N, C-alpha and C positions, 0 to 999 in steps of 0.2 A: 504494500500500500504506500502511496505517496506520503501518507501521514508519517511514515517512518523514514522518509528520504530527507536527509539533512540538507540537501541542496535545494529543496523546495522552500521558497519564502513567499509570503504574501506581500507583494509590493503594492502600495496604494496607487490608484490610477485615476483616469478621467471619465470613463464610461464603463458600465458594468460588463457588457459582453466583450468588448475589446480588452478589458483588463483581465478577464478570465482567460482569454486566448493568450495574451501576453505572458501571464504568470506560468502557463504551461510551456510555451515556446522557449522562454528564457532558460529552461533546463538544458536545451540542446542548441540554441542559436545564440552565438556570442554577440554582444553589443546591441541586441534588438531593443527597441523602445516601443512603448504603446503607441507613440506618435507615428511610427512606421506603419502600424496597422490602420491608422485613421488618416493617412496621407491623402486618400482620394475623397475624403468627406468634404462637402460644401459646408463651411463653418458660418455662413451667413444666416441670420434669422429669417424665417418666413412667417409673416403674420397675415391672417385673413381678416379683412376690415370689418366683417359683420359678426365676428365671433372671437372673444378673448380667451377661448378655452385651449387652444393649441398653437404652439409656436412651430411645430412640425419639423424642427431642426433634427429631432431624434431620428426621423426617417432618413435623413442624409447620413447619419452615423451607420445605420443598418446597411444602407446601400454601399457606403465606403468599405465597411467590413467585408461585405460579400465580394467586392472587387478584389480586396487583398487575398481572400481565401482562394478565389478562382485563379488569380495570378500566380499564387504559390502552391497550387495543387493540394490544398487542404480541404478536407470534406467534413461537414457536420452531419453526423448520422444519428437518426432517432431510433426509438425502440419499435420493433415489429408489434403490430396490434395484438398478436396472439401471445406475446411474451409476458411472463410474470414480471412486473416492474421491479419489485424488491429483489428478486433473484437476479435479474439482469444487472441492476446497479451493483449488487454485492459482488457478482462474478467479475464485472468490468473493473471495479476498484481493486479487487485482489490481484488482477492481472496488470495493475499499474496503468490502466487506460486513462486517457484524459477525459473526464466526465464533467459536464456542466449541467447544473440544475436551473431551469427557468421556473422559479418558485413564486407562488402567491405570497405577497408581502404579509398577509395575515399570519403566516407561519414564522416570520423572521422577528422573533420576540427579543432579539439581542439589541435592538435599537428602537427608541420611541418614534423615530421618523417613520418607520414602517408600521409600527403598531397603531399610531394615531393617523395614518393615512386616510384622507377623506374620499379618495377615489376608489370605486368599486373594481374588483378584479385586477388590480395593479400587480405586475410581476417584476421579478428582479433576477438577474443572472448571478450565480455563485458557483464556485468550484467545489466538487465533491471528491475528497481525497482520502476518506476513511469510512469504515463501516463497522458497527458493533451491534450484536443482536439485542443488547439491552439499551445501550446509549443512543443508538440510531446512527445518524450520519455525522461525520466530522467534516465541517465545511470551511472554506476559505473565501472570504469576501473582502476584496481589495477596494471596493468603491461603495462606501456608505456616504451618500451625497449631503454631508453636513458641511459646516465651515468651522474649522478646517476639515478636510476629508478624513474620515476614520476608516479603519479596517477591522476585521473580526476573524478570529480563528476559534472554533469550538464545536461542541456537539449540538446537534439539532434534531428534533423529532418532527416528522410530518406525515401526512397521509399520502402514501405512495400512489394510491388509486384516485386521488382527487383530480378531476379533469383539468383543474387549474394548473397543476404541476406537470412539467414536461422535463425530459432528460435526454441529453445530447452527448454523443461521443465525438471528440475532435480527433480525426484521423489524418496524420501527417507522416508520410512514408519517406520523404526526401527533404530533410531540413536544409541541405546544402543550397537548394534553390533560393531559399529566403535570404541567406547570407549575401547573395549578390545584389540585393535590392535595398539594403539598409545603410545607414551612416553616410548619406550623400548630402553634404552641406549645400551644394549647388541646387539639388532638388528641393531642399528646405527653403532656400532663398526664393526660388521661383514660386513655390506654393504660398509663401508669406506675401510676396508682392501681389500675386493674383487675388488673394483673399482680401487684403487691405484695400486695393483699388476697387474691387467689387463692392465692398461695404460702403465706401465713400460715394461710389456712383449710384448705388441704390437702384430703385426702379420697381415696376410692378407688371404683373400679367393678370388683368382683370382685378379680382378682389385679393389676390395674393401679392403682398409687398415684401421686398427683399432689402437686407442690409439697413442702411441709414433710413431708407423710406419706410421700413417696418416700424422703426422708432417713431417717426413722424406720424404715421397713421395711428399707432397706439396712443400717442399723446393726444391726437385729435379725438380719439374715441373717449378717453377719460374726460377731456374738455367738454365733449357733447353730453356725457352723463352728468357732469357738474351743472351745466346750464339747463338741461332739460328736466332733470330730476327723475329720469327714467329709472325704474327699478330693474336690476338684473339678479338672477338667482345667486345665492351665496356660493353654490358649488362652482359657478363660473370663476369666481375669484380664487377659490381653492385650486381649480385646474390651472390657472395662470401661475399661482405660487408653485405648483408641482412642476410646471414647465420650466420655470426659472431655476428651481433647485435640482431637479432630477432628470428632466427630459431634454436638456441640451443647451440652454442659454448660458448659464454660468460655466458649464462644461466647455463650451466653445471658446470662452475667454481663457480658461485654463490651458486649453490646447494651443491657442495663439501665443500664450505666454511661453509654453514649451518650444513652439516653433521659433519664436523670436530669440529665445535663449540659445538655440542651436546655431543661429546666425550671428548674434551679437553678444554671446556669453550672457553675463548678468546685467547688462546695461539698462534694460527696460523692465527688469523683474519687479522692482518696487512699484512701478507705474501700473503694471497688470494686477498686482495685489490690491492696489487702491481701487482699481476698476471692479474687481470681484467684490470688495467690501461695499462699494456703492450699490451693486446689484443685490447684495444681502440686505441692505437698508431698504431698497426699493421693494424687495420681496416682503419684508415685515410691514411696510406701509400698505401694500395690497392686502395682506392678511388682516390688518387693522380695519381696512375699509370694508372687508367682507362682513365684519361684525357691526360696523357703524359707518355706513356709506353717506356721511355728511359732505356738504360742499367743502368744508375745511379739509377733511381727510382726502377727498379727491384732488384738491388743489395741492396738497402735500405730495401726492403721487406724481402729478404733472411736474412739479418743481424738481423732484428727485430724478425723474426721467430726463428732464431738460439738462440737468447737471451731468448725467451719464452721457448724453448725446454730445455735449460740448467737450467733455473730457476725452471721450473716445476718438472724436474727430481730430483733436489736437495730437493725441498720442500716435494715431496712424499717419498723420501728416509728417510727424517727426521721423517715424520709421521709414516712410517712403523716401524722405530726403537723405536718410543715412544709407539706403540700399545702393 
């Protein structure tokens, strides 16, 4: 079992699925970073003007990960419908297979973020590295989306037959392929320039707004709510908070921080930390407004978002000038 492998370490990361894959691959691929798995992701926010419930950036992460897997001939294989789930997991773990659980957050009692989650049927990727008939599964979670990011290693019990829970094997037969595609500073530089320029350019396709334009449209939306007094359901605010914390918005900023660090070392690290903290404040203001949607609280959200917009534009302009 990988539980007994002293080389296995839970490194904290930026997104749950890519972090799971990274923590497995780093056992055999020298110098790999989670950033390499997410290099094909579009890191710009997508905001739908008529709905504050989804940023949809997490979809770009899933697509980027799929690209990496295909490029490096890595297969994610699920369980046959006729297999006994518990027996399948136990046997795979005993064979040191790389197993990922896509688990309903209601089972992840090791952190209040999951326990208190307001979204129904939300799931989270974790590595399964040990099994015990009494204790259950020993899990490795390198991405608990708090500030700062936390990780967890420990025993977990869950219902194997709950349809909410899915189990995946990562099959990678030739890791030498991956070694040819990592640690490429020029590749990082091109990705950074493209991402920053795309954000500053913004734009939209119908109701979907991208980059800086997504911020502008979101700001207009909260401004409309403040002037119109229109009521929106509390769960919509919760969904936006979940998007910011878990589904990609803050994650995209952390990834940009990593990308920038690969190009400029630690030059802009503190600036990105400030940006993440500003989003943490924005998230809290949205949560406050979900409980008390007064004009004053809506105005605080607009002010916070305006500060983020100005700060991020200045930061990216400085990066472009330095490239």
